[in-house]
MISEDREN-857017 format. One record per residue (C-alpha): residue in three letters; x, y, z. Coordinates in steps of 0.2 Angstrom, whole numbers, padded with zeros to 4 digits. Layout:
MISEDREN-857017
<'ALA', <X, Y, Z>>;
...
//
This chain:
MISEDREN-857017
<'UNK', <0497, 0390, 0432>>;
<'UNK', <0502, 0382, 0448>>;
<'UNK', <0492, 0385, 0464>>;
<'UNK', <0500, 0396, 0477>>;
<'UNK', <0499, 0392, 0496>>;
<'UNK', <0505, 0405, 0507>>;
<'UNK', <0519, 0399, 0518>>;
<'UNK', <0511, 0405, 0534>>;
<'UNK', <0518, 0391, 0545>>;
<'UNK', <0536, 0394, 0540>>;
<'UNK', <0533, 0413, 0543>>;
<'UNK', <0527, 0409, 0561>>;
<'UNK', <0541, 0398, 0564>>;
<'UNK', <0553, 0412, 0559>>;
<'UNK', <0544, 0425, 0570>>;
<'UNK', <0541, 0414, 0585>>;
<'UNK', <0555, 0400, 0586>>;
<'UNK', <0569, 0409, 0577>>;
<'UNK', <0567, 0428, 0581>>;
<'UNK', <0555, 0428, 0596>>;
<'UNK', <0548, 0444, 0587>>;
<'UNK', <0535, 0448, 0601>>;
<'UNK', <0550, 0449, 0614>>;
<'UNK', <0560, 0460, 0602>>;
<'UNK', <0545, 0472, 0599>>;
<'UNK', <0540, 0473, 0617>>;
<'UNK', <0552, 0486, 0624>>;
<'UNK', <0549, 0497, 0608>>;
<'UNK', <0533, 0505, 0615>>;
<'UNK', <0516, 0504, 0607>>;
<'UNK', <0503, 0490, 0609>>;
<'UNK', <0508, 0472, 0612>>;
<'UNK', <0508, 0461, 0597>>;
<'UNK', <0507, 0443, 0602>>;
<'UNK', <0512, 0429, 0591>>;
<'UNK', <0494, 0424, 0590>>;
<'UNK', <0489, 0440, 0582>>;
<'UNK', <0504, 0440, 0570>>;
<'UNK', <0498, 0422, 0564>>;
<'UNK', <0480, 0429, 0562>>;
<'UNK', <0485, 0443, 0552>>;
<'UNK', <0497, 0433, 0541>>;
<'UNK', <0483, 0420, 0538>>;
<'UNK', <0471, 0433, 0532>>;
<'UNK', <0484, 0440, 0521>>;
<'UNK', <0488, 0423, 0514>>;
<'UNK', <0470, 0420, 0510>>;
<'UNK', <0469, 0437, 0500>>;
<'UNK', <0484, 0432, 0490>>;
<'UNK', <0478, 0414, 0487>>;
<'UNK', <0460, 0419, 0483>>;
<'UNK', <0460, 0436, 0476>>;
<'UNK', <0477, 0441, 0469>>;
<'UNK', <0484, 0424, 0462>>;
<'UNK', <0469, 0420, 0451>>;
<'UNK', <0471, 0436, 0441>>;
<'UNK', <0490, 0434, 0439>>;
<'UNK', <0490, 0425, 0422>>;
<'UNK', <0476, 0434, 0415>>;
<'UNK', <0484, 0451, 0420>>;
<'UNK', <0500, 0446, 0411>>;
<'UNK', <0491, 0441, 0395>>;
<'UNK', <0480, 0456, 0394>>;
<'UNK', <0492, 0469, 0401>>;
<'UNK', <0489, 0488, 0403>>;
<'UNK', <0481, 0498, 0390>>;
<'UNK', <0482, 0517, 0386>>;
<'UNK', <0465, 0523, 0381>>;
<'UNK', <0461, 0541, 0378>>;
<'UNK', <0475, 0547, 0388>>;
<'UNK', <0471, 0536, 0403>>;
<'UNK', <0478, 0519, 0408>>;
<'UNK', <0467, 0504, 0410>>;
<'UNK', <0473, 0490, 0421>>;
<'UNK', <0468, 0472, 0416>>;
<'UNK', <0451, 0464, 0420>>;
<'UNK', <0449, 0460, 0439>>;
<'UNK', <0463, 0472, 0445>>;
<'UNK', <0451, 0486, 0450>>;
<'UNK', <0440, 0474, 0459>>;
<'UNK', <0455, 0465, 0468>>;
<'UNK', <0461, 0482, 0473>>;
<'UNK', <0444, 0487, 0480>>;
<'UNK', <0445, 0471, 0490>>;
<'UNK', <0462, 0475, 0496>>;
<'UNK', <0456, 0492, 0502>>;
<'UNK', <0441, 0485, 0510>>;
<'UNK', <0452, 0473, 0520>>;
<'UNK', <0462, 0487, 0527>>;
<'UNK', <0478, 0481, 0520>>;
<'UNK', <0485, 0498, 0513>>;
<'UNK', <0487, 0504, 0531>>;
<'UNK', <0494, 0488, 0539>>;
<'UNK', <0510, 0495, 0545>>;
<'UNK', <0507, 0514, 0544>>;
<'UNK', <0505, 0525, 0559>>;
<'UNK', <0488, 0526, 0567>>;
<'UNK', <0489, 0545, 0567>>;
<'UNK', <0486, 0544, 0549>>;
<'UNK', <0473, 0531, 0549>>;
<'UNK', <0485, 0516, 0549>>;
<'UNK', <0485, 0500, 0560>>;
<'UNK', <0502, 0503, 0566>>;
<'UNK', <0507, 0484, 0566>>;
<'UNK', <0525, 0479, 0565>>;
<'UNK', <0534, 0481, 0548>>;
<'UNK', <0539, 0463, 0549>>;
<'UNK', <0521, 0458, 0545>>;
<'UNK', <0521, 0470, 0530>>;
<'UNK', <0537, 0462, 0524>>;
<'UNK', <0530, 0445, 0525>>;
<'UNK', <0514, 0451, 0517>>;
<'UNK', <0524, 0458, 0503>>;
<'UNK', <0532, 0442, 0500>>;
<'UNK', <0516, 0433, 0498>>;
<'UNK', <0509, 0446, 0487>>;
<'UNK', <0524, 0445, 0476>>;
<'UNK', <0523, 0426, 0475>>;
<'UNK', <0504, 0427, 0470>>;
<'UNK', <0504, 0442, 0459>>;
<'UNK', <0520, 0452, 0456>>;
<'UNK', <0512, 0466, 0446>>;
<'UNK', <0498, 0469, 0457>>;
<'UNK', <0509, 0470, 0472>>;
<'UNK', <0519, 0485, 0464>>;
<'UNK', <0504, 0497, 0465>>;
<'UNK', <0502, 0497, 0484>>;
<'UNK', <0521, 0494, 0487>>;
<'UNK', <0525, 0511, 0478>>;
<'UNK', <0511, 0520, 0488>>;
<'UNK', <0519, 0514, 0504>>;
<'UNK', <0536, 0521, 0499>>;
<'UNK', <0528, 0538, 0495>>;
<'UNK', <0519, 0538, 0511>>;
<'UNK', <0535, 0536, 0520>>;
<'UNK', <0544, 0550, 0511>>;
<'UNK', <0529, 0562, 0514>>;
<'UNK', <0528, 0557, 0532>>;
<'UNK', <0546, 0560, 0535>>;
<'UNK', <0550, 0576, 0525>>;
<'UNK', <0534, 0585, 0521>>;
<'UNK', <0526, 0599, 0531>>;
<'UNK', <0511, 0597, 0542>>;
<'UNK', <0499, 0604, 0529>>;
<'UNK', <0504, 0591, 0516>>;
<'UNK', <0504, 0577, 0528>>;
<'UNK', <0486, 0582, 0534>>;
<'UNK', <0480, 0583, 0516>>;
<'UNK', <0488, 0568, 0508>>;
<'UNK', <0493, 0555, 0521>>;
<'UNK', <0475, 0549, 0527>>;
<'UNK', <0468, 0546, 0509>>;
<'UNK', <0484, 0537, 0504>>;
<'UNK', <0485, 0526, 0520>>;
<'UNK', <0467, 0522, 0517>>;
<'UNK', <0471, 0517, 0500>>;
<'UNK', <0459, 0529, 0491>>;
<'UNK', <0474, 0538, 0484>>;
<'UNK', <0490, 0530, 0478>>;
<'UNK', <0508, 0535, 0475>>;
<'UNK', <0521, 0535, 0462>>;
<'UNK', <0539, 0542, 0461>>;
<'UNK', <0546, 0551, 0446>>;
<'UNK', <0564, 0551, 0445>>;
<'UNK', <0571, 0545, 0429>>;
<'UNK', <0573, 0555, 0413>>;
<'UNK', <0579, 0549, 0396>>;
<'UNK', <0596, 0556, 0399>>;
<'UNK', <0596, 0554, 0418>>;
<'UNK', <0595, 0536, 0425>>;
<'UNK', <0607, 0531, 0438>>;
<'UNK', <0616, 0549, 0436>>;
<'UNK', <0602, 0559, 0443>>;
<'UNK', <0613, 0574, 0442>>;
<'UNK', <0609, 0576, 0424>>;
<'UNK', <0590, 0578, 0426>>;
<'UNK', <0582, 0593, 0418>>;
<'UNK', <0564, 0594, 0425>>;
<'UNK', <0561, 0611, 0432>>;
<'UNK', <0550, 0619, 0445>>;
<'UNK', <0545, 0638, 0445>>;
<'UNK', <0539, 0645, 0462>>;
<'UNK', <0522, 0654, 0462>>;
<'UNK', <0515, 0668, 0473>>;
<'UNK', <0504, 0656, 0483>>;
<'UNK', <0519, 0645, 0489>>;
<'UNK', <0516, 0631, 0476>>;
<'UNK', <0527, 0627, 0461>>;
<'UNK', <0524, 0624, 0442>>;
<'UNK', <0533, 0608, 0438>>;
<'UNK', <0538, 0605, 0420>>;
<'UNK', <0547, 0590, 0412>>;
<'UNK', <0546, 0572, 0406>>;
<'UNK', <0550, 0557, 0416>>;
<'UNK', <0551, 0539, 0409>>;
<'UNK', <0550, 0521, 0417>>;
<'UNK', <0537, 0528, 0430>>;
<'UNK', <0529, 0512, 0438>>;
<'UNK', <0511, 0515, 0442>>;
<'UNK', <0512, 0532, 0434>>;
<'UNK', <0494, 0531, 0429>>;
<'UNK', <0480, 0518, 0432>>;
<'UNK', <0462, 0515, 0436>>;
<'UNK', <0464, 0508, 0454>>;
<'UNK', <0462, 0524, 0464>>;
<'UNK', <0453, 0540, 0463>>;
<'UNK', <0470, 0550, 0464>>;
<'UNK', <0488, 0547, 0461>>;
<'UNK', <0501, 0557, 0470>>;
<'UNK', <0517, 0559, 0461>>;
<'UNK', <0534, 0563, 0470>>;
<'UNK', <0544, 0572, 0456>>;
<'UNK', <0562, 0577, 0456>>;
<'UNK', <0565, 0594, 0448>>;
<'UNK', <0576, 0609, 0449>>;
<'UNK', <0572, 0626, 0456>>;
<'UNK', <0578, 0641, 0446>>;
<'UNK', <0593, 0645, 0457>>;
<'UNK', <0598, 0626, 0459>>;
<'UNK', <0616, 0622, 0458>>;
<'UNK', <0622, 0609, 0446>>;
<'UNK', <0622, 0591, 0449>>;
<'UNK', <0613, 0581, 0463>>;
<'UNK', <0615, 0596, 0475>>;
<'UNK', <0603, 0605, 0465>>;
<'UNK', <0588, 0593, 0465>>;
<'UNK', <0572, 0596, 0475>>;
<'UNK', <0557, 0585, 0478>>;
<'UNK', <0539, 0590, 0474>>;
<'UNK', <0522, 0582, 0478>>;
<'UNK', <0512, 0583, 0462>>;
<'UNK', <0494, 0576, 0462>>;
<'UNK', <0485, 0570, 0447>>;
<'UNK', <0470, 0579, 0453>>;
<'UNK', <0471, 0594, 0464>>;
<'UNK', <0461, 0592, 0480>>;
<'UNK', <0445, 0603, 0481>>;
<'UNK', <0439, 0612, 0497>>;
<'UNK', <0433, 0596, 0504>>;
<'UNK', <0449, 0587, 0501>>;
<'UNK', <0442, 0577, 0486>>;
<'UNK', <0449, 0575, 0469>>;
<'UNK', <0445, 0591, 0460>>;
<'UNK', <0453, 0599, 0445>>;
<'UNK', <0464, 0589, 0434>>;
<'UNK', <0482, 0594, 0436>>;
<'UNK', <0495, 0596, 0422>>;
<'UNK', <0500, 0578, 0423>>;
<'UNK', <0498, 0567, 0407>>;
<'UNK', <0503, 0550, 0401>>;
<'UNK', <0514, 0551, 0385>>;
<'UNK', <0514, 0532, 0383>>;
<'UNK', <0516, 0515, 0392>>;
<'UNK', <0531, 0504, 0390>>;
<'UNK', <0529, 0487, 0382>>;
<'UNK', <0539, 0476, 0393>>;
<'UNK', <0547, 0459, 0395>>;
<'UNK', <0537, 0456, 0411>>;
<'UNK', <0526, 0464, 0424>>;
<'UNK', <0514, 0467, 0410>>;
<'UNK', <0499, 0471, 0422>>;
<'UNK', <0510, 0485, 0430>>;
<'UNK', <0508, 0501, 0421>>;
<'UNK', <0526, 0508, 0417>>;
<'UNK', <0523, 0525, 0410>>;
<'UNK', <0531, 0540, 0401>>;
<'UNK', <0524, 0555, 0412>>;
<'UNK', <0523, 0573, 0406>>;
<'UNK', <0522, 0587, 0418>>;
<'UNK', <0516, 0603, 0410>>;
<'UNK', <0516, 0617, 0423>>;
<'UNK', <0509, 0605, 0435>>;
<'UNK', <0505, 0612, 0452>>;
<'UNK', <0516, 0604, 0465>>;
<'UNK', <0522, 0608, 0483>>;
<'UNK', <0540, 0607, 0489>>;
<'UNK', <0543, 0592, 0500>>;
<'UNK', <0558, 0595, 0512>>;
<'UNK', <0571, 0609, 0510>>;
<'UNK', <0575, 0616, 0493>>;
<'UNK', <0589, 0607, 0484>>;
<'UNK', <0588, 0593, 0497>>;
<'UNK', <0576, 0582, 0486>>;
<'UNK', <0588, 0568, 0484>>;
<'UNK', <0589, 0565, 0503>>;
<'UNK', <0570, 0565, 0504>>;
<'UNK', <0568, 0554, 0489>>;
<'UNK', <0580, 0541, 0496>>;
<'UNK', <0568, 0538, 0510>>;
<'UNK', <0556, 0531, 0497>>;
<'UNK', <0570, 0523, 0487>>;
<'UNK', <0577, 0514, 0502>>;
<'UNK', <0560, 0508, 0507>>;
<'UNK', <0557, 0502, 0489>>;
<'UNK', <0574, 0494, 0487>>;
<'UNK', <0570, 0483, 0502>>;
<'UNK', <0553, 0480, 0495>>;
<'UNK', <0561, 0474, 0478>>;
<'UNK', <0572, 0462, 0487>>;
<'UNK', <0556, 0454, 0495>>;
<'UNK', <0549, 0453, 0477>>;
<'UNK', <0564, 0442, 0473>>;
<'UNK', <0560, 0431, 0488>>;
<'UNK', <0542, 0430, 0483>>;
<'UNK', <0547, 0424, 0466>>;
<'UNK', <0558, 0411, 0473>>;
<'UNK', <0544, 0404, 0484>>;
<'UNK', <0532, 0403, 0470>>;
<'UNK', <0545, 0395, 0459>>;
<'UNK', <0548, 0382, 0472>>;
<'UNK', <0530, 0378, 0475>>;
<'UNK', <0527, 0376, 0457>>;
<'UNK', <0542, 0366, 0453>>;
<'UNK', <0541, 0354, 0468>>;
<'UNK', <0523, 0350, 0464>>;
<'UNK', <0527, 0346, 0446>>;
<'UNK', <0542, 0335, 0451>>;
<'UNK', <0532, 0325, 0463>>;
<'UNK', <0519, 0321, 0449>>;
<'UNK', <0529, 0321, 0433>>;
<'UNK', <0534, 0303, 0428>>;
<'UNK', <0550, 0301, 0418>>;
<'UNK', <0564, 0288, 0419>>;
<'UNK', <0569, 0279, 0435>>;
<'UNK', <0580, 0283, 0450>>;
<'UNK', <0599, 0279, 0448>>;
<'UNK', <0602, 0261, 0451>>;
<'UNK', <0583, 0257, 0452>>;
<'UNK', <0578, 0240, 0446>>;
<'UNK', <0568, 0239, 0430>>;
<'UNK', <0550, 0245, 0432>>;
<'UNK', <0539, 0259, 0427>>;
<'UNK', <0543, 0277, 0426>>;
<'UNK', <0545, 0287, 0442>>;
<'UNK', <0542, 0305, 0448>>;
<'UNK', <0557, 0316, 0442>>;
<'UNK', <0560, 0320, 0460>>;
<'UNK', <0570, 0304, 0462>>;
<'UNK', <0584, 0312, 0450>>;
<'UNK', <0598, 0320, 0460>>;
<'UNK', <0599, 0335, 0448>>;
<'UNK', <0581, 0339, 0450>>;
<'UNK', <0583, 0338, 0469>>;
<'UNK', <0598, 0350, 0468>>;
<'UNK', <0588, 0363, 0459>>;
<'UNK', <0573, 0362, 0471>>;
<'UNK', <0585, 0362, 0486>>;
<'UNK', <0594, 0377, 0479>>;
<'UNK', <0578, 0387, 0478>>;
<'UNK', <0572, 0382, 0495>>;
<'UNK', <0588, 0385, 0503>>;
<'UNK', <0587, 0403, 0497>>;
<'UNK', <0568, 0405, 0500>>;
<'UNK', <0568, 0400, 0518>>;
<'UNK', <0584, 0408, 0524>>;
<'UNK', <0580, 0424, 0514>>;
<'UNK', <0563, 0425, 0523>>;
<'UNK', <0572, 0423, 0540>>;
<'UNK', <0585, 0437, 0535>>;
<'UNK', <0571, 0449, 0529>>;
<'UNK', <0561, 0447, 0545>>;
<'UNK', <0577, 0450, 0555>>;
<'UNK', <0580, 0466, 0545>>;
<'UNK', <0562, 0471, 0547>>;
<'UNK', <0564, 0470, 0566>>;
<'UNK', <0580, 0480, 0565>>;
<'UNK', <0570, 0493, 0556>>;
<'UNK', <0558, 0494, 0571>>;
<'UNK', <0572, 0496, 0583>>;
<'UNK', <0580, 0510, 0572>>;
<'UNK', <0563, 0519, 0573>>;
<'UNK', <0557, 0516, 0590>>;
<'UNK', <0570, 0509, 0602>>;
<'UNK', <0571, 0520, 0618>>;
<'UNK', <0590, 0520, 0618>>;
<'UNK', <0598, 0531, 0606>>;
<'UNK', <0613, 0520, 0604>>;
<'UNK', <0602, 0505, 0600>>;
<'UNK', <0593, 0515, 0587>>;
<'UNK', <0609, 0520, 0579>>;
<'UNK', <0616, 0503, 0579>>;
<'UNK', <0600, 0496, 0571>>;
<'UNK', <0599, 0509, 0558>>;
<'UNK', <0617, 0505, 0553>>;
<'UNK', <0612, 0487, 0551>>;
<'UNK', <0598, 0491, 0540>>;
<'UNK', <0609, 0503, 0530>>;
<'UNK', <0622, 0489, 0527>>;
<'UNK', <0609, 0476, 0523>>;
<'UNK', <0598, 0486, 0511>>;
<'UNK', <0609, 0484, 0496>>;
<'UNK', <0612, 0466, 0500>>;
<'UNK', <0594, 0462, 0501>>;
<'UNK', <0590, 0471, 0486>>;
<'UNK', <0603, 0464, 0475>>;
<'UNK', <0606, 0447, 0481>>;
<'UNK', <0588, 0443, 0484>>;
<'UNK', <0583, 0448, 0466>>;
<'UNK', <0598, 0439, 0459>>;
<'UNK', <0594, 0423, 0468>>;
<'UNK', <0576, 0425, 0465>>;
<'UNK', <0579, 0426, 0446>>;
<'UNK', <0590, 0411, 0447>>;
<'UNK', <0577, 0402, 0457>>;
<'UNK', <0564, 0406, 0443>>;
<'UNK', <0575, 0399, 0430>>;
<'UNK', <0579, 0383, 0440>>;
<'UNK', <0560, 0381, 0443>>;
<'UNK', <0557, 0383, 0424>>;
<'UNK', <0571, 0370, 0421>>;
<'UNK', <0562, 0357, 0432>>;
<'UNK', <0547, 0358, 0421>>;
<'UNK', <0558, 0355, 0405>>;
<'UNK', <0548, 0359, 0389>>;
<'UNK', <0532, 0363, 0399>>;
<'UNK', <0542, 0377, 0408>>;
<'UNK', <0544, 0386, 0392>>;
<'UNK', <0525, 0387, 0388>>;
<'UNK', <0513, 0399, 0396>>;
<'UNK', <0500, 0388, 0403>>;
<'UNK', <0512, 0381, 0417>>;
<'UNK', <0516, 0398, 0423>>;
<'UNK', <0534, 0397, 0425>>;
<'UNK', <0540, 0407, 0410>>;
<'UNK', <0530, 0422, 0418>>;
<'UNK', <0540, 0420, 0434>>;
<'UNK', <0556, 0421, 0424>>;
<'UNK', <0550, 0437, 0414>>;
<'UNK', <0543, 0445, 0429>>;
<'UNK', <0558, 0442, 0440>>;
<'UNK', <0570, 0449, 0428>>;
<'UNK', <0565, 0467, 0431>>;
<'UNK', <0569, 0466, 0450>>;
<'UNK', <0587, 0466, 0446>>;
<'UNK', <0586, 0482, 0436>>;
<'UNK', <0574, 0494, 0444>>;
<'UNK', <0576, 0504, 0460>>;
<'UNK', <0595, 0505, 0456>>;
<'UNK', <0603, 0491, 0446>>;
<'UNK', <0611, 0477, 0456>>;
<'UNK', <0628, 0483, 0450>>;
<'UNK', <0624, 0500, 0458>>;
<'UNK', <0618, 0491, 0474>>;
<'UNK', <0635, 0482, 0475>>;
<'UNK', <0644, 0498, 0473>>;
<'UNK', <0634, 0506, 0487>>;
<'UNK', <0639, 0492, 0498>>;
<'UNK', <0657, 0491, 0494>>;
<'UNK', <0660, 0510, 0490>>;
<'UNK', <0650, 0517, 0504>>;
<'UNK', <0643, 0506, 0517>>;
<'UNK', <0659, 0496, 0520>>;
<'UNK', <0669, 0512, 0523>>;
<'UNK', <0657, 0522, 0534>>;
<'UNK', <0663, 0526, 0551>>;
<'UNK', <0680, 0518, 0547>>;
<'UNK', <0671, 0501, 0543>>;
<'UNK', <0661, 0501, 0559>>;
<'UNK', <0645, 0494, 0550>>;
<'UNK', <0652, 0477, 0543>>;
<'UNK', <0662, 0475, 0559>>;
<'UNK', <0646, 0476, 0570>>;
<'UNK', <0637, 0464, 0558>>;
<'UNK', <0651, 0451, 0558>>;
<'UNK', <0652, 0452, 0577>>;
<'UNK', <0633, 0449, 0578>>;
<'UNK', <0635, 0433, 0568>>;
<'UNK', <0650, 0427, 0578>>;
<'UNK', <0642, 0431, 0595>>;
<'UNK', <0626, 0422, 0591>>;
<'UNK', <0635, 0406, 0585>>;
<'UNK', <0649, 0406, 0598>>;
<'UNK', <0640, 0394, 0610>>;
<'UNK', <0639, 0381, 0595>>;
<'UNK', <0655, 0385, 0586>>;
<'UNK', <0660, 0367, 0585>>;
<'UNK', <0643, 0361, 0578>>;
<'UNK', <0640, 0355, 0560>>;
<'UNK', <0630, 0370, 0556>>;
<'UNK', <0640, 0384, 0564>>;
<'UNK', <0657, 0379, 0560>>;
<'UNK', <0656, 0381, 0541>>;
<'UNK', <0647, 0398, 0543>>;
<'UNK', <0661, 0404, 0555>>;
<'UNK', <0674, 0398, 0543>>;
<'UNK', <0666, 0408, 0529>>;
<'UNK', <0664, 0423, 0540>>;
<'UNK', <0683, 0423, 0543>>;
<'UNK', <0686, 0422, 0525>>;
<'UNK', <0674, 0437, 0522>>;
<'UNK', <0682, 0447, 0536>>;
<'UNK', <0699, 0444, 0528>>;
<'UNK', <0692, 0449, 0510>>;
<'UNK', <0684, 0465, 0517>>;
<'UNK', <0701, 0471, 0525>>;
<'UNK', <0710, 0466, 0509>>;
<'UNK', <0698, 0475, 0498>>;
<'UNK', <0699, 0491, 0508>>;
<'UNK', <0718, 0491, 0506>>;
<'UNK', <0717, 0488, 0487>>;
<'UNK', <0704, 0501, 0485>>;
<'UNK', <0714, 0514, 0494>>;
<'UNK', <0728, 0512, 0481>>;
<'UNK', <0717, 0510, 0466>>;
<'UNK', <0699, 0516, 0464>>;
<'UNK', <0695, 0503, 0451>>;
<'UNK', <0697, 0489, 0463>>;
<'UNK', <0680, 0494, 0471>>;
<'UNK', <0670, 0492, 0455>>;
<'UNK', <0680, 0476, 0450>>;
<'UNK', <0676, 0468, 0467>>;
<'UNK', <0658, 0474, 0470>>;
<'UNK', <0646, 0461, 0464>>;
<'UNK', <0657, 0446, 0469>>;
<'UNK', <0659, 0454, 0486>>;
<'UNK', <0640, 0457, 0488>>;
<'UNK', <0636, 0439, 0484>>;
<'UNK', <0650, 0433, 0496>>;
<'UNK', <0642, 0444, 0510>>;
<'UNK', <0624, 0438, 0506>>;
<'UNK', <0629, 0419, 0506>>;
<'UNK', <0637, 0421, 0523>>;
<'UNK', <0622, 0431, 0530>>;
<'UNK', <0610, 0417, 0523>>;
<'UNK', <0621, 0404, 0531>>;
<'UNK', <0620, 0413, 0547>>;
<'UNK', <0601, 0411, 0546>>;
<'UNK', <0602, 0393, 0542>>;
<'UNK', <0614, 0389, 0556>>;
<'UNK', <0602, 0398, 0568>>;
<'UNK', <0587, 0389, 0562>>;
<'UNK', <0595, 0372, 0562>>;
<'UNK', <0602, 0374, 0579>>;
<'UNK', <0585, 0377, 0587>>;
<'UNK', <0579, 0363, 0598>>;
<'UNK', <0562, 0364, 0589>>;
<'UNK', <0570, 0363, 0572>>;
<'UNK', <0560, 0350, 0561>>;
<'UNK', <0571, 0337, 0552>>;
<'UNK', <0567, 0345, 0535>>;
<'UNK', <0575, 0362, 0541>>;
<'UNK', <0591, 0353, 0546>>;
<'UNK', <0591, 0343, 0530>>;
<'UNK', <0590, 0359, 0520>>;
<'UNK', <0603, 0367, 0531>>;
<'UNK', <0615, 0353, 0528>>;
<'UNK', <0612, 0355, 0509>>;
<'UNK', <0616, 0374, 0510>>;
<'UNK', <0632, 0371, 0520>>;
<'UNK', <0638, 0357, 0508>>;
<'UNK', <0633, 0364, 0491>>;
<'UNK', <0629, 0382, 0492>>;
<'UNK', <0641, 0390, 0505>>;
<'UNK', <0657, 0383, 0497>>;
<'UNK', <0653, 0395, 0483>>;
<'UNK', <0661, 0408, 0494>>;
<'UNK', <0678, 0400, 0491>>;
<'UNK', <0677, 0403, 0473>>;
<'UNK', <0671, 0421, 0476>>;
<'UNK', <0686, 0424, 0488>>;
<'UNK', <0698, 0418, 0474>>;
<'UNK', <0690, 0430, 0462>>;
<'UNK', <0691, 0444, 0474>>;
<'UNK', <0710, 0441, 0476>>;
<'UNK', <0712, 0442, 0457>>;
<'UNK', <0708, 0461, 0459>>;
<'UNK', <0704, 0473, 0445>>;
<'UNK', <0719, 0469, 0433>>;
<'UNK', <0710, 0455, 0423>>;
<'UNK', <0695, 0467, 0420>>;
<'UNK', <0705, 0482, 0415>>;
<'UNK', <0719, 0474, 0405>>;
<'UNK', <0709, 0474, 0388>>;
<'UNK', <0711, 0490, 0378>>;
<'UNK', <0694, 0499, 0376>>;
<'UNK', <0696, 0498, 0357>>;
<'UNK', <0696, 0479, 0358>>;
<'UNK', <0679, 0478, 0365>>;
//
């Protein structure tokens, strides 16, 4: 298993040189967070990932989770690692101080999530899901539920899980059947079965708080009849400690391709006591607070996989002796790093990882503006940016993360296919990120079918203007010119797609995934142009930026041609011929 080194220096470059995060955060209220503090926090987070999380990554994959006597046991070392996680105060890093959190900027949480995903993908899922549950409870639950559940969850003593999917209801949640019966004391009895519940049960925390979608007796059909319920594994006693076991049980755990150290459960709720979160029949709205947070988190998982793949593959390429450089005189074998194709694979991974990190950090700062900016118009604008980029980050980052894992494995050759080198685990773990929290096809449909058309297309226009304005002073430079040219093609493709979709709804689905990739490449190119144009940009940054402009960004030309072909080539074949 390759060693992992947290890329703290590059993170500080992004926060300080590229984005000037302290200046962005300063007018938003709250305590000042200087760059020196950010560096200290990230350095400590990196040490946790390197020294605690990463050493149990392979063993956790090999041992997996086990269901014993109705309870899930995580792999050896995971409970101890999570105890260290809690002792370090990491669960409350970006949560509100009023609930016991540290109130640090979300951008630090995003970068910590990247490091944790690189070091131990499965381990990072447990606190990641809890954080999403805290956000949903904090935004939609009543004061009593917040007071009772948020402090122990923020502290990390209690953890969270979300229970949406049923056997017959995956993407189409309107088909779910779980039900909730009101009780005289204001609680509800929740009954139903859920599948694919990440962290549904485990031994890391003393209680697990499930957010469960179910229907009230008077619920209208479809998604308009879904409500959200808080259902704890153990009901709190009079002192607020875990007391009586609730009607929540594990039916089985899934045996999966990857993330074997993350418990994916079938959960059964048998008249389990729960409490309504938010308004009746408005559960989907409340749940999407958690879902959108998790979608961004999953995108960061793809980024973390890419960084881990790059570190492992580049180290191997420097050491592995095979063949000689093209045109080299006779002599001994040289490191495979001399071969152009190996360099292309490594540069492809790095070109995504470093630009992806920058785009993720930029988006996290927009989230801070959306939450805390004193100007309502600035809040609304930032919120629109986050809404637009959420499906892009989830889908593109996980697609590119999986591709990075495969490329990293390819650098290893046969050694990449065997367990001891760690690359095959990255491939297996990365694959789920393209599927859960809404498949990437669904994310693309969200972008094209909803986000592009909101407010008459205001969101993409605002984002495109942001790119154009930020590069205007350098429009003739080697780094800005190709991005601005690609942006012009993307703007034209956006207008053409809107016109075709108005005439034929099939055009939306036919274009969605290609359009999202096009959009993502332009956004990543924007980050590369900005980084390369900085006076402080190191030569390596400019070299990778040139690679991106010459070998990656031109993919947008092919995507533009595919979009112009429209839905006809996809819909021409009769169903019976499939």
